[in-house]
C-alpha positions as CSV (number, residue, x, y, z in Angstrom):
1,M,-21.7,-13.2,-22.9
2,L,-19.3,-10.8,-21.2
3,I,-17.3,-8.5,-23.3
4,S,-14.2,-6.8,-21.9
5,G,-13.5,-3.2,-22.7
6,C,-9.8,-3.8,-23.0
7,S,-8.5,-5.8,-25.9
8,S,-4.8,-5.7,-25.1
9,N,-3.1,-8.1,-22.7
10,Q,0.0,-5.8,-22.5
11,P,1.1,-4.9,-19.0
12,K,0.2,-1.3,-18.0
13,S,1.6,1.2,-15.5
14,H,-0.5,2.5,-12.6
15,V,0.3,5.4,-10.3
16,F,-1.6,5.6,-7.1
17,E,-1.3,8.7,-5.0
18,L,-2.1,7.8,-1.4
19,E,-2.7,10.7,0.9
20,I,-2.8,9.8,4.6
21,I,-4.2,12.3,7.0
22,N,-4.7,11.3,10.7
23,Q,-3.8,7.7,9.8
24,T,-6.7,7.6,7.3
25,L,-6.6,7.2,3.5
26,H,-8.1,10.1,1.7
27,G,-9.0,10.5,-2.0
28,E,-8.0,7.1,-3.4
29,A,-10.2,4.1,-3.2
30,S,-9.3,1.6,-0.4
31,I,-9.0,-1.3,-3.0
32,L,-6.5,-0.6,-5.7
33,Q,-7.0,-2.9,-8.7
34,V,-4.3,-3.9,-11.2
35,Y,-3.5,-6.9,-13.4
36,Q,-0.6,-9.4,-13.0
37,H,2.6,-8.1,-14.6
38,D,1.5,-4.4,-14.4
39,T,3.9,-1.9,-13.0
40,V,2.6,-0.2,-9.9
41,S,3.8,3.0,-8.3
42,M,2.5,3.9,-4.9
43,V,3.2,7.5,-3.9
44,V,2.5,7.8,-0.1
45,K,2.1,11.3,1.4
46,S,1.4,11.6,5.1
47,D,0.8,14.4,7.6
48,Q,3.1,12.5,10.1
49,D,6.0,10.2,9.9
50,I,4.8,6.6,9.3
51,K,6.1,3.3,8.0
52,F,4.1,2.1,5.0
53,H,3.9,-1.7,4.4
54,L,2.5,-3.6,1.5
55,H,1.9,-7.1,2.8
56,G,2.4,-10.2,0.6
57,Y,5.0,-8.3,-1.4
58,D,6.9,-7.4,1.8
59,I,7.6,-3.9,0.5
60,E,7.9,-1.1,3.0
61,G,9.4,2.3,3.5
62,M,9.2,5.5,5.6
63,A,6.9,8.3,4.5
64,K,7.9,11.5,6.4
65,K,5.8,14.6,6.8
66,G,6.6,16.7,3.7
67,D,8.7,13.9,2.1
68,P,6.6,11.4,0.1
69,L,7.6,7.8,-0.2
70,T,7.5,6.2,-3.7
71,L,7.3,2.4,-4.0
72,E,7.6,1.0,-7.5
73,F,7.3,-2.7,-8.4
74,V,5.9,-5.2,-10.9
75,A,2.7,-6.9,-9.6
76,D,3.8,-10.6,-10.1
77,A,1.8,-12.3,-7.4
78,T,-2.0,-12.4,-7.8
79,G,-4.4,-12.0,-4.9
80,R,-5.5,-9.3,-2.4
81,F,-2.7,-7.8,-0.4
82,P,-3.4,-5.4,2.5
83,F,-1.4,-2.2,2.9
84,T,-0.9,-0.8,6.3
85,I,0.9,1.9,8.2
86,H,2.9,1.7,11.4
87,E,3.3,4.7,13.6
88,E,6.9,5.6,14.1
89,D,8.2,3.8,17.2
90,K,8.5,6.2,20.1
91,G,11.2,4.1,21.7
92,D,9.2,2.9,24.8
93,G,10.9,-0.5,24.3
94,D,7.8,-2.5,25.2
95,H,6.9,-4.1,21.8
96,E,6.6,-7.7,20.8
97,E,7.5,-9.0,17.4
98,H,4.5,-8.4,15.0
99,G,2.0,-10.1,17.4
100,D,-1.3,-8.2,17.5
101,H,-0.7,-5.5,14.8
102,E,-3.5,-3.1,16.0
103,E,-2.1,-3.0,19.5
104,H,1.3,-2.1,18.2
105,G,0.3,0.9,16.0
106,E,-0.4,-0.9,12.7
107,H,-3.5,0.2,10.9
108,Q,-4.8,-1.3,7.6
109,L,-5.7,1.4,5.1
110,G,-6.8,-0.8,2.1
111,S,-5.7,-3.5,-0.2
112,L,-4.0,-4.0,-3.6
113,E,-5.9,-6.5,-5.7
114,V,-3.9,-8.1,-8.4
115,L,-6.0,-9.9,-11.0
116,P,-4.7,-12.7,-13.2
């Protein structure tokens, strides 16, 4: 028999502080785990200007050096959703639409796992 340590099914609030140094996640685990209907805040701090993207929820925003990005949402959809960063476009004009993400400066940092 498996006994859960949490007896309440009430939604909770989670704040994840994501520190990105040299395009690598530091401090926080790479898999962030919450439950469906929880409120999630992701505070993204970066040592360079990057676009942060939570796939599946299609939430993105710019984190600028010295100016953290805060994304807040209710985790309605269940599953595992990767979060990535995109380097700020340098304007060389030679980019295709979302083809091979790694080639175009997109790097996966981790995933948000939303449990039912």
